[in-house]
N, C-alpha and C positions, 0 to 999 in steps of 0.2 A: 688435303685443305680446311682451312680452321673454321673454327665457331663462327666467324662473321659469313662468308661466304654459304654455309649450308643454311643462315640463317634466311638469306635472302632468294634462292634457290624455289621455294614454292610459290613467293608472291612472283620471282619476273616468269615463270611459268604458267599460272594465271592470266598474268597481263600480256603473256604472247597469245595465249589462247584468247582469251578477249577482243585482243587487238586486229586478230585473222578473222574473228567471227563480224566484228564489226566492219573491217573492210568488204567483207563479200558483202553481208547488205547492201553498202553504198554501195558497191557496183552495182546491184539490181536496177538500184534507185536513181542513178545519175551516169551520165557518160564516161569510159574510161578517161578519157583525154579531161575535164573537166577534175576526174579523182586524184587524177595523176598531179595536177596543177596545186590541188588541195592538196595534198601530202607533199611536195615539194615545199609549199611557204611554212609548211608547221615544221619540217625537219629546219629550212634557214630560220625557223622562230627560236627554234628549241636549241639550235647552235648557240643562236645572239643571245638566248636567255643563260644557257649554261655557263657563257665567256664572262659575263656577268654576274652569275651569282658564285664562280671561282672562290673568287678574293673573299667573299665574304663568307663562305663555306669555311674557307683555310684559317679563316680568324676564327672561326668558333673550336675549328678542333684544333 
């Protein structure tokens, strides 16, 4: 693996642990069906944001 991968691995590990913890704590407070809806909307929103952001990111690089 190259150096860029090793740079991002610790950050991605921290984000994944934080996301798992946040999801578990939210599921204790809200119904699972509402949580699933929120996660679905979040994923769709991030996908759309990513589709719009790729041309900008590629222009910078």
